[in-house]
C-alpha positions, 0 to 999 in steps of 0.5 A: 413478335409485336407483329401484327397477325390475322387470325385465320380461324376462331380460336377459344382464349383465356382473357388476361388477367381475369382468367375467363375464357373468350372467343377470337373470331376469325379475322381478329387482328392480334400481335403476339406480345410473349411466346414462352411454354408453348402458349401465345400471349397475345394483345387484341383491341380488348387486351391481353388473351393467351392462345393455347399452342393447340390453336398455334396454326390459327396465328399462322405458326408451325409447331414444327420448332418444338424439336428443340423442346422434344430432345430435352425432354427426351434427355430427362427420361432417365432422371429421377422422376421428381427431376423430370417434374421440376424440368416440366415446371421450368416450362410453364409461364405467367402469361404477362412475365416471360420468366418460368414459374420456378425461377419466379419463386412460385412453386414452393413445394414439389414432391413425388409420392408412392401411392398404391404402386404409382407415382404421384406428383404434388406441387404448392404453388403461389402467384404473384398476386392473389386476385390474379384470374390466371391462377387456375389457368397456370396451375392447369399448365403446370399439371398437363406439363407433369402429366407427359411424364410416363412415370406419373400417374397423377399430378396435383397442383394446389394454389396456396397463399402463405407465405405471400410471394414477393420480388425476393423469391425470384431466383439469380437466373429470373432476376436476369431475365427481368433485368433486375440485377 
């Protein structure tokens, strides 16, 4: 982390905080500022951007280090489906904050319902700021994580604004990670 890296190929990224898709050309100098949940927040000369784990190779990163997450997921396979959903949500991060969305207090509701014999997960979540352009990207990350669960047929992630998020919603674990206690 905080080491300058030269992209070895062009990658699509999401500009932070606008949420706009941008292209970072091969040869772009970046510094990884956060590497959590399978995505990489990088500082560029044009500001912050988020690069997907699918493009980790452009950063020169070998994805073989994901064995621990795969072991955790394997251990969760026998857990109730709702517990598996919560487990996956704990691997979704705001690209500017090194705490998962569950411990940040952004997930307001999470349930799994049987719809015509199929499990459908429904999540209501918010963001730290209503104007954050990263909302759709974070919601898409949550949906993609939930869809990795074999027993889930569909995942619906809705951004809500009531009640408004505040720092009191951060869990004790989250506050510890942020140095707030």
